[in-house]
C-alpha positions as CSV (number, residue, x, y, z in Angstrom):
1,M,-9.5,23.1,-8.5
2,G,-10.5,23.3,-4.8
3,A,-8.4,22.2,-2.0
4,T,-9.2,19.1,-0.1
5,K,-10.6,19.8,3.3
6,T,-9.1,16.9,5.2
7,E,-9.9,18.5,8.5
8,H,-13.6,17.8,7.9
9,F,-12.9,14.1,8.1
10,T,-11.8,11.7,10.9
11,D,-8.2,10.8,11.3
12,K,-9.2,7.2,10.4
13,Q,-10.9,8.3,7.2
14,N,-7.8,10.4,6.2
15,E,-5.5,7.6,7.0
16,L,-7.5,5.1,4.9
17,A,-7.6,7.7,2.0
18,V,-3.8,8.0,2.1
19,L,-3.4,4.2,2.0
20,A,-5.9,3.9,-0.9
21,K,-4.1,6.6,-2.8
22,A,-0.8,4.8,-2.3
23,I,-2.1,1.5,-3.8
24,G,-4.0,3.4,-6.5
25,H,-1.3,2.8,-9.1
26,P,-0.7,-0.5,-11.0
27,A,3.1,-0.3,-10.5
28,R,2.6,-0.1,-6.7
29,V,0.1,-3.0,-6.8
30,A,2.7,-5.0,-8.8
31,I,5.4,-4.2,-6.1
32,I,3.1,-5.3,-3.3
33,D,2.2,-8.5,-5.3
34,Y,5.9,-9.2,-5.8
35,L,6.7,-8.7,-2.1
36,L,3.9,-11.0,-1.2
37,K,5.0,-13.6,-3.7
38,V,8.6,-13.7,-2.5
39,D,7.4,-13.7,1.1
40,A,10.6,-12.1,2.3
41,C,12.4,-8.8,2.6
42,I,14.2,-8.1,-0.7
43,C,16.9,-5.6,-1.6
44,G,17.4,-5.2,-5.3
45,D,15.1,-7.6,-7.1
46,I,12.1,-5.3,-7.6
47,V,13.6,-3.4,-10.5
48,N,14.3,-6.6,-12.3
49,E,10.6,-7.7,-11.9
50,L,9.0,-4.6,-13.3
51,P,9.0,-3.0,-16.8
52,L,10.0,0.3,-15.3
53,A,13.3,2.3,-15.0
54,Q,15.1,2.1,-11.6
55,P,14.3,5.8,-10.7
56,T,10.6,5.1,-11.4
57,V,10.5,2.0,-9.2
58,S,12.3,4.0,-6.5
59,Q,9.7,6.7,-6.6
60,H,6.9,4.1,-6.2
61,L,8.7,2.4,-3.4
62,K,9.0,5.8,-1.7
63,E,5.3,6.4,-2.0
64,L,4.5,3.0,-0.5
65,K,6.9,3.5,2.3
66,N,5.6,7.0,3.1
67,A,2.1,5.6,3.4
68,G,3.4,2.9,5.7
69,L,2.5,0.0,3.4
70,I,6.1,-1.2,3.3
71,T,9.1,-0.8,5.4
72,G,12.6,-0.2,4.2
73,E,15.7,-1.1,6.2
74,I,19.2,-0.1,5.1
75,E,21.5,-3.1,4.7
76,G,24.9,-2.2,3.4
77,N,24.5,-0.3,0.1
78,A,20.9,-1.5,-0.4
79,I,17.5,-0.9,1.1
80,C,15.6,-4.1,1.9
81,Y,11.8,-3.8,1.6
82,C,9.1,-5.8,3.4
83,I,5.3,-5.6,3.7
84,N,4.1,-3.7,6.8
85,Q,1.6,-6.2,8.1
86,K,0.2,-3.7,10.7
87,T,-0.8,-1.2,8.0
88,F,-2.3,-3.9,5.8
89,S,-4.3,-5.1,8.7
90,K,-6.0,-1.7,8.9
91,L,-7.0,-2.0,5.2
92,Q,-8.2,-5.5,5.8
93,Q,-10.4,-4.4,8.7
94,F,-11.9,-1.6,6.5
95,F,-12.7,-3.9,3.6
96,T,-14.0,-6.6,5.9
97,R,-16.4,-4.0,7.4
98,I,-17.6,-3.1,3.9
99,N,-18.0,-6.7,2.9
100,T,-19.9,-7.6,6.0
101,K,-22.4,-4.7,5.4
102,I,-22.8,-5.8,1.8
103,E,-23.5,-9.4,2.7
104,K,-26.1,-8.3,5.3
105,K,-27.8,-6.1,2.8
106,N,-27.8,-8.9,0.1
107,N,-29.3,-11.3,2.6
108,C,-32.0,-8.7,3.4
109,C,-33.2,-8.1,-0.1
């Protein structure tokens, strides 16, 4: 299998690819959905909400955090997780741009 040649793409394209990859797993989508549903930073509830073992949830949280989609702050013995609005704003801008192009094209044809 060939290596990806990320240097051939813009920083923005590479960043969006990392974000898309991070949300490209249903467990991570479920974690994001849960964080949006509770509308607050949470510390230990995520494991109780998913049909996955604690180490698996921790690995998914790590991937989301590494991509910058969530933040994690240490509070005592726990890490409290929140949605990173700035990063999701980048995704929203990208998808809004796509949607705008599609709408213009559909109005054209």
